C-alpha positions as CSV (number, residue, x, y, z in Angstrom):
1,M,40.3,155.9,87.4
2,K,36.7,156.2,88.7
3,K,35.8,157.5,92.1
4,I,33.6,155.4,94.3
5,E,31.1,158.2,94.6
6,D,30.7,158.0,90.7
7,L,29.7,154.3,90.8
8,P,26.1,153.2,90.9
9,N,24.7,151.3,93.9
10,I,24.0,148.3,91.6
11,G,26.6,147.1,89.2
12,Y,29.5,144.8,88.5
13,L,33.1,144.7,89.8
14,K,35.8,142.6,88.1
15,V,38.6,141.2,90.2
16,I,41.8,140.5,88.1
17,V,44.6,138.4,89.5
18,Y,48.0,138.2,87.8
19,F,50.2,135.1,88.2
20,D,53.8,135.2,89.0
21,G,54.9,132.4,86.7
22,Y,53.0,129.4,85.4
23,E,52.0,126.0,86.7
24,G,49.3,123.7,85.7
25,N,47.1,124.2,88.8
26,Y,47.2,128.0,88.9
27,Q,43.9,128.4,86.9
28,N,41.8,126.0,88.9
29,D,43.1,127.0,92.3
30,T,42.4,130.6,91.4
31,R,38.9,129.9,90.2
32,R,38.1,128.0,93.3
33,K,39.4,130.8,95.5
34,L,37.6,133.5,93.6
35,D,34.2,131.8,93.3
36,G,34.2,129.7,96.5
37,S,33.4,126.5,94.5
38,S,35.3,124.3,97.0
39,P,33.7,123.7,100.4
40,R,37.2,123.9,101.9
41,I,37.9,127.4,100.7
42,I,36.3,130.6,101.7
43,G,35.7,132.3,98.3
44,L,35.8,136.0,97.8
45,N,32.0,136.2,97.6
46,Q,31.6,134.5,100.9
47,Y,34.2,136.7,102.5
48,I,32.4,139.8,101.3
49,M,29.1,138.6,102.7
50,E,30.7,137.9,106.1
51,K,32.5,141.2,106.2
52,T,29.8,143.5,104.8
53,G,26.5,141.7,104.9
54,Y,26.1,142.3,101.1
55,E,25.8,139.7,98.4
56,F,28.7,139.7,96.0
57,E,27.4,137.3,93.4
58,P,29.9,135.6,91.1
59,E,29.0,136.0,87.4
60,T,31.8,135.1,85.0
61,F,35.3,133.7,85.2
62,S,37.9,134.1,82.5
63,L,41.5,133.3,82.0
64,L,43.9,135.9,80.8
65,R,46.1,134.2,78.2
66,R,49.0,135.0,75.8
67,V,51.0,133.0,73.4
68,V,54.5,132.1,74.5
69,G,56.5,130.4,71.7
70,T,53.9,128.1,70.2
71,Q,51.8,127.6,73.3
72,G,49.1,129.6,75.0
73,R,49.8,130.3,78.7
74,A,47.6,131.8,81.3
75,F,49.1,134.8,83.0
76,G,46.1,135.7,85.1
77,A,42.4,135.3,85.7
78,S,39.4,137.6,86.1
79,H,36.1,137.1,87.8
80,S,33.2,139.5,87.6
81,Y,30.7,139.9,90.5
82,R,27.3,141.6,90.7
83,Y,26.8,143.8,93.7
84,K,23.8,145.8,95.1
85,V,24.4,148.2,98.0
86,N,22.3,150.9,99.7
87,S,25.0,153.6,99.8
88,K,28.5,154.6,98.5
89,N,29.8,154.0,102.0
90,D,28.6,150.3,101.7
91,L,30.3,150.0,98.3
92,E,33.5,151.4,99.8
93,K,33.3,148.7,102.5
94,I,33.0,146.0,99.7
95,I,36.1,147.4,97.9
96,T,38.1,147.6,101.1
97,S,37.1,144.1,101.9
98,I,38.3,142.9,98.5
99,K,41.7,144.4,99.2
100,D,41.8,142.8,102.6
101,W,40.8,139.4,101.2
102,F,43.5,139.5,98.6
103,N,46.2,140.4,101.2
104,E,44.9,137.7,103.6
105,N,44.2,134.9,101.1
106,K,46.5,135.3,98.1
107,Y,48.5,132.4,96.9
108,K,52.3,133.0,96.9
109,W,52.2,132.9,93.1
110,W,49.7,135.7,92.8
111,S,51.8,138.7,91.9
112,R,49.1,141.4,92.1
113,F,45.4,142.2,91.6
114,E,43.3,144.9,90.0
115,L,39.7,145.9,90.5
116,E,37.6,147.3,87.7
117,Y,34.1,148.5,87.5
118,C,32.1,147.0,84.6
119,E,29.1,148.9,83.2
120,L,26.2,147.0,81.7
121,I,25.2,148.5,78.4
122,K,22.3,146.2,77.6
123,G,20.8,143.0,79.0
124,D,17.7,141.2,80.2
């Protein structure tokens, strides 16, 4: 596990949410909550901006799937976000705010979440 002081001030964080079971609306409801794409829902990116003053820009959304019997089932979702902070203390505020957001806003069928740091190897 990486320490916050080892992370750069510009990078990507991936939030992974695991589902407790499966229903048809889990994927879309999770996407809307993670990226704030519904005007009725405060997304994670908006929450981070309000709590820390830093942009937490949604980048990519993915479903985590596995085959159950003969059908694919989503068992979770991940969303990566781009961040840029001035200090490690500010990054720690973002990470703490992510934990707070999950506890305050999680759906009853979200079993847990994980937070990963993603390192860009090459890009434009």
